[in-house]
N, C-alpha and C positions, 0 to 999 in steps of 0.2 A: 496515608500515602498511596498513590497508584502503583501497581507492579509495573515495572518496566521489562518488556520482552523484546528481544530481537531476533530476527530471524537472519541468516547468513547465506549468500551465494557464493560458492567455492569457484573461483575463476579457473583455477588449475585444474579441477575435477568435473567442472560444469555439472554442479549438483546443489541442490537446495538443502541446508542444515537447518532443521527447525531450531526454535530457541531452546526447547527443553532438551535437546540432544548437544546443544553447543555449550560446552563446560568452562564457564568463566573461571571457575576455581584453578584451571589448568594455567592461567595467566595471571601474572601479578606485576605491577599493578594494573588496574582495568585500563588505564590511559595507554598504557604500553601496547595493550590488545589491539587497539584501534589504530594507533600511529604506525606500530610495526607490522601490521597485517594488512594493510590498506591495498596493497599490490595483489595480494592473494584472496582476499575477501571484500565483498560488497555488503554492508551491513544495513539492515531495513528495520525500522522500529514499528512496534505495534502501535495502531492508531487509538486502541481502547474500545473499539467497535466491532461488532460482528455482522455478517450478513444476514441475509434472509433465512439462510440454511444453518446459522449459528457458526459459521465459518470466521475465524479471526481475519481482520483486514489489516495488512501491513502496507509499508511504503512499497512501492514497484508492483502492487497488485493491479491487474486490469479487472476493473468492475462494470457492470451493465445494470442499468436500470431495467427492472422487471415490468413496472407499470408502464405500458406504452402509449399512455394518453398524454398528450402534449399539453404543457402547463405554459401559458403564454409568459414569454420574457425570461424563463428560466430553463426549460428543457426543451430538446427536440424530441422527435418521435422515438429515436434509437440512441440512447446516451450511453455511450462507451468512454470510458477515460481511465487516467492512470493516477494512482494515489501518489503524491509526492509530499515531500516537507519542504514548505518555502515560507520564508519570513516569520520563523518561529511558530508555524501551525501548518496542519495537514490540509492540503487542497486536493481536489479531484480536476486533473488537467484534462479537458476535453477536446481541445484545440490547441493551435499554435499559441494563441493568445488568451484561451478561454480557461478560466479557474473558477471552481467553486469552493467556497470554505467548508471545511469539514470540522464543525465545532457543536457545542450545545445550542447555539442559536442558529446554526447553519443547516446544511442538508440531512447531516446523518440523525441529529436529534428528532427531527420532525418527519423524515422521509427514510430511515434507516431500513425498514422493512421492504423498500421498493428496489434495493440493490443486492446482487450476488456477485461473488469473485468467480470469474471466468478464466483466470489464468495469471500470468505474472510478465513482466517485461524481460525476463530471462528465458523462460521455457516456451513462451507463447507469443512472440513477436508478430507473428503473422495476424493476430487478432488487431493489431493496429494499423494494418496496411491501409493507405489511403488517409490516415489522420496525421 
């Protein structure tokens, strides 16, 4: 079974709490953690993938394709997007209606080394200006 990791944005303190520092054992049961704290926290799942530098990729991360070579019909020259969880799968949202599937047969399995995390939607919103 895959390990489930969660990163948390604390809305009140405006800070990120990494999954290894967010102690689930303080809360019981786990469902109550999510239900009762949704106004204080935003929870982000780990995708199970790492970027070119070995950094774990979570929902809400802003990632950029490091290989700038255009690939016809799939990528543009500067690919920046936000990792989201949509329809029971992780996707890379690169525009208003543009999504790429993040899965074993999608972009990260074959092109995982082409991406790096450059920020997240909470601390680096300016990276998405114009998107």
